[in-house]
N, C-alpha and C positions, 0 to 999 in steps of 0.2 A: 445253642448252648455254649459253644466256644470254650476257651480256656478260663472258665470263671475261677479256678484255683490256679494261679500263675507261678510258676517255678521261677526261681531266682536264676539269672544268667551266670554260668560258672565262670570263675575267675581263675585264670590259669596260673599255677605257681611259678615262681621264678627260681626256685632253688631244687626242683625236682621235675620228674616227668608227670605230665597229667595222668590221672587215675580214672579210668572209666569202669564203672561197676555194671555188670550185665546180669540181669536176673534171668536165669534159665541157662542150661548148658548143653544145648543141642548144637546141630550143625551151623546154625546162624550165629551163635556165640563164637563158634570155632573159626568161622571165615572172618568174622570181626577182629578176632585175636590175630589172625594172619595179616590182615590189613594194617593192624596198629603197629606191627614190628617196624615197618618203613617209616612211620610217623613218630616212632619213638614214644609211643603212648603205652602206659602200663594198663593191662586188662586184669580185672578182678571178676570172678564169676560166683554167684550164689546158684548152685546146681542142685537139682533134686537128687535123692539117692539113686534113682534108676537112670539119670541122665546119661547119655553117651555122646561124645563128640568132642567136649573140652577137656574133662578130667585127664590129667597127665599130659596135656599139650599147651604150651606157650603162656598158660595164665595161672594166677593165683586162685585156687579153687576152695570155696567154702560149701559144705553140704548143708543145705536147709531147703524147707518147703517154700515155695512161692506164695503160699497161703499163710504163712507164719509171720505174724506182724512183728513180734520180737526179733526173729531172724533177719527180716528185712531192715529193721531200725538199726541193729548192730552192723549189719553188712555196710549200710550206707554211710556210717560214721567214718569209714576209712577211704572213701573215694570222693572225688570231685563232682561227679555226675552219675545218675543212675539211668540206665536204658534197658533194653528188654530183648530177649531172644524169642519171647512168645507173650501172648496177652493174657494168659490164665494166671492172673496175679491178684493178690488182695488189694482191691481198689481203696479200702479205708486206710489201709497201711500207707498207701501212696499219698492219700490226702494228708495224713499226718506228717509225712515227710516234707511236703511242700509248705505246709503250716509252719514247720520248723526252720524253714529258710533253705531247705536242700534243693539242688537242681535235679529235676526229673524230667527227662525228655525221651519220648513224648509225655506230656502231663497226664494226670489222671483222669482229667475230663476227655482228653483225646483217647486215652486208653479204653475208656467206656464204650467208645464207638466201635470197638471189637465185637461188642454184642449186636448181632444182626437186627434185633428188633429195635434197639436204640438208634441204629444206623438208619433203618427205614423211617422211623418217626422223625428224626431230626433232618435228614436229607429232603423228605417231603415237605417239611415246614419251610425250608429256605428255597424250595422250588427246583430242585435238581431232578433230572428225569430218572424214573424208577419203573419197574414193573408193577402192575397192580398187586396189592398185598393185603393180608389179613393177619392180624397178630392175635394169637390165643394165649392168654395168661391162665396158667392152671390153678392159680390161687383165686381166680374169679370165676364162679360157676356160670357166668354168662358173658356174652360179648355183644355190645351195642344193644343192650336192653332185651336181648333174647338169650336162648340157650346156645351153649356152644355147637351142639348139633345144627340148630337152625342157621347159625353163622356159617358154618362149613358148607351146609348144603347151599346157602345163598351164593357163597363164593364160587363154589364149583359150578353151579348153574351159569354163573356170569362168565367165568373164565376157563372152565374145563372142556372136556372131562378130565383131561390130565392135569394134575397139579403137583407141585413139590413142596413137601414139608421140611422145613430146616429148623434144627434145634438153634436157638439164639446164641449159645456159648459153647465152647469146646469142641465144635465140629471142625475137622479138616481133612483134606484128602479124600473127600467123599463120606466120611464118617458124620453121623448127625444128619444126613440128608436122605430123604425118603420119597421116592417117586410113587404116586398113588393115582388111581384112575376111578372115576365115579364118585358120586356123592355119598352113596351109603358106605363104600370101603373107606373114604377120606374120614367120614364122620366117626366110624368105628375106630380107625387108627388114632384119631386126635383124642377121643375120650379115653382110650386105653392109655395113651401116653400120658395125659393129664392126670390120671388116676395114679399111675406109677410114680410120676414126679411129685405130686401131693404126698405120697407115702413116704417118699425119700427126703421130703422138705425139712422134717423136724430134725435130721441129723446133719443138716447143712448149715453151718454158722453164718450169720448175716455179715456180709462184707467179703466173704470168700468168692473165688472165681465162678463157682457154680450156683451161688445163691441168687434166686430170682429169675431163673431160666425160663424163658417162653419159647413158643413155636411160631414160625413165620410161615404162612402159606402164599405161594406165588404159583402163577400159571406155568406150565411147560410151554416155553416160547419156541418158536420156530427160528432158528439162528442160522446165520451166514457164517459167523465166526465169533470168537471170544478174543478180546485184548486186554492188555494190562498197561496202565500208565503209572510208572514209578517217578515219583517226584521227590525233592528234598528241600527243607526250608530250615533256616537259622532262626534263632530267637527274635532277631531283629527284622526278619520278613524277607531277606534275600533267599530266592528259590532257583531251582534249576530242574528241569524235566527231561527225562530221557527220551529218545525216539520210542514212539508206541511199538509195544511188543505184542506180536501174535501169540496166543497161547492155545495149545491143543490139549484137550482134556481126554483122559482115558480113565472110565470108571470113576469119574469124580476127582481125579487127581490131575494137576497141571503137569503133564508128562513131558511135553516138548514146547520150546518156545523158539520163534524165529524173529529177527529183526533185519530189515524194516518189515513190518506187517505187510502182507500181501493184499492189500485193500486200497481203495480209491483215496487219493489225497484228501478230499473233503471230508470223508469219514475219519481219517486219521486226525485232521485238524480239529474235528469236533470233539472226538475222544480225548485228545490232549487238553483242550479247553475245559472239558468236564472234569478231568482228573485234577487239574489245577485249581478248579473252583472247589472240589471236594477237600483238598488240603486246606484252603482258606477256611471253608465252612466248619471244620473239625478242629482248628487251631493247632494243626500238626507242627512238631518240630522234629527233625530228623527225616528218615526216609519214610514215605508212605506210598503203599501199593494199592492202586484202585483197579479192580477187575470190572470189565464192562461187557455187556451183551451187545452184538450188532445183529439186529433181527432182519428177517427177510424182507420186511417192509422198510428198511433203511433207518430205523430208529437206533440210536446209541444210548443205552440205559445201563445205570449202575447196577452191577451184580453185588458186590461187596468190597469191603476195604480191609486192609491189614496195617495197623499203625507200627511198622517195623520193616526192616528189610525182608525180602519175599523171594520165594522160589522162582517167580517170573523174572525176577532181576539178576539171577545168578550169572548170566552170560556177560553182563556188564563188566565183570570183573576182568574179563579177557578181551571183550569186544570194544570196550569204551576207553577214553583217555583216563577217566576216574570211575571205578566201579562203585556199585552201591554200598559195599561195606566201608570202604575208605570215606565215601561220601557221608554216610551216616555218622561216623566219627567226627568228621569235620563239623557237621551240622550241630550235634549235641554239644560239642565243645566250643561252639560259636567262632569256628574258623571259616576263612573264605572257602566257598564252595569250589569244586574243581569242575573242569571242562567234562561235558557228558557226550562229546561227539564220538561217532563210531570211528575206530581206527581202520577198518576195512569196509568195504560196500555192504557186506552182509554177514550175518552169524546165526548160529543155531545152537541150542542146548538141549540135550537129552538126559533124562534121569536114569540113573542106575538103580534098578528096583529089586527088591528081594522076592523070590518065588518060593514054592513050597519046599523043594529040595535045594534051595538057592546056595551056590558055591560063595565062598568068601572072595569078593573081588580083589582084594589085595594079593591073593594067591594067583589071581589071573592078569596080573599087570603086563606081563610078558605078552600074553596074547592079545590084550587091548591095545598096547602100544604099538605093537607090530603092524596092526591094522592101519593105522594113520600116524606117523610120527609127528604131524602137526597138530594133532588133537590135544587139547588141555584135559586133563584128567583130575578131578577132585573126588575123593573118596573121604567119607566122614567118620571112619573108625567105629561104625555102628554094626551091632550084630544083624546079619541078615535074617529078616522075617518077611512072611508073605505080605506083598503090597506096601512094604516100607522103603522109603527113599533112603538109600545108602550111599549115594554119590551122584556126580553128574559130569557129562562130557561136553565141552564147547569146542566148536570148530568155526573158524573165520574164513570166509571165501569171497568171491566176487558175485556168487549166486546164492540166494537163500535156500533154493531147493537143493543145490549141490551140498551146501554146508549142513542141511538136515540129513541128508543121506549119509554123509560121512561121519557125523556125530552119532547117528543111529547105529551104524555099523560097529563102532568102537563100544558104545554102551552095551549092546548085545553080546559082544566078546567078553566084557567084564562081568555082566550078570548071568550069562548063560541062557537068556531067553531066545527062543526062536522067532517070537512075534514081536511086533512094535506096539506094545500094549501095556496097559498099567495092571494087568491081571497075571 
């Protein structure tokens, strides 16, 4: 598929600071804004009315929906390049921007690969390693010439009994992901989901971020580990890939990250190779995160990708010479990419996560900082809610295990949790 709709390369102004427009006003935009300060880059943000993270901090903020074509067009008129805090954006509006000569990175064709069904279809066509999958389209009452129930039964019989159903768009941190067991239970769930999705379709305008949503079925794999490859590319093709990151999932959330990943070198080399190939196959410009499964049989398989800066790469801001947020700005502005080497032998990141009666972590800074003065604390200025990422802690050390234990202790002091989990 690639970048069929090609953005123009931004031309940096000679009489003022470059202006980067970010659609979405969450913590990723916040951390890009922080990185922009040292580069002398102006950040402008189109934030939803309920977004937290950026409003009131560092950036010029315009309130508007990422599904509102008029708001996107008006916002883009005042910046040199458009990029993203999240992928739930009106794709048709991005197509129109690119057609008008605007610089949009990653481009709309790459952004479409945030849809898990489109990811699977495209990556399978270009021969990248994937788990077995079946795509269910609620708009089509049959799959591969048979009923949806028949298709689900056939898939579970071949790859079950345990399978995972993933909504193709809008899911994150475990949301939109449903573990199922047995053909009957899976077929019942899929048919119910399709009926509910069809009922809501009439109220979903074409081109918006939830239009055309599908369901992806995959087997529940036996895994040794999960890893992420974070890579960056400029419009002209220069690219840089960070050391492979080991990600530890808690209830569907990437809760802890360790670098270097504690796996064999051959596995890490294969993961890095696949991540770079995914970036090329999707025509990515900017930072792209590729999440990968490492199975007990030794296979390295693509799980999913995010065409933006990503939770798995947060520790690079403190652990690497050039962090992912600065690197993304360099890439979308077509500036030379920075060094991605580790500053220390190892590092770990642990999320600060809201709980049922979660305290405000900013009120617990004294407690957290007292645990480990060398830890780097990042809080997102977001209201604590159950299972919501509201910050993270990074620690650099000579040992990955020690770094993880130290970062965990600080994160738990900040969020008040007793356990090291995402619940």
